[in-house]
N, C-alpha and C positions, 0 to 999 in steps of 0.2 A: 479423500478416501477413507473409508472406515474400515478398521479390521476388527472382526468380533472374534472373541476368545472365550474359552470356558474358565478362564483364570479369573478369580475375583481380585478386587483392588488389594486386599491384604496378601494375597499370594503373589501379586505383581511387586508389591512393596517389598516382601521378603526376598523375591528373586533379585531385586535390584540391590538390596543391602548385601547379597552374597557375591556381588560381582567383584573382581579384582579392582584395585585402585585405578589402574589405567582405563579399564573398560567403564568404570563409574564416571571418571571425568569426561571420557568420550561421550557418554550419554548425557551428562549434564551440559557439555557444550552444545550438542545437538538441540536439547530441549530450549537452552537459552538462546540459540539463533532463531528458533521459531517463534519465541517471544518478541524478539526484535522486529521481525518481519510483521507480525500482528500489530505492534506498537506503531511502526512506520506507517501502516495502512490507517490506523487510527488518527494519527498526527495528520496525515495527508487529507483525510476527510474533514477534520476539524478546520484545517486551513482553509480548504476550499469553501466550507460552509460559513466560516467566519470572515473571509477574505473581502476585499472591496468588491462593490457592485457598481457597474457603469449606470450613470442617470440616463434619462431619456435624450437629454441635449448631447450628451458624449456619444450615445448610440447613433443619433442623427449626423453628427460630425464624422464619425467613422464611416457610415454609409456614403455621405457625400465625398468623402475623400477616395473610397473605392471607386465610385462612379468617375470621379476625376482622373483617376489613375487609368482605369479602363479606357476612357476617352483618349487620354494621351497616348496609350498604346496603340490604339487603332488608328490615330492620325499619323504616327510615325511609320507604319507599315503602308 
């Protein structure tokens, strides 16, 4: 979500500097928590892109195992 304002960056920075210490800490915590979420998504993306990839042989083995399990389930019923 985007919020548009007539406030310039300098005005925003000035307003933040005028916050009482408790409110400033609260704002900093809020901003830092957003950074962690972004970083976590980036780390997850990197993990998925750089993670192991199944070979064709492994994929065939998985498919054969699925077929065998499906056949076993049908025979029992």
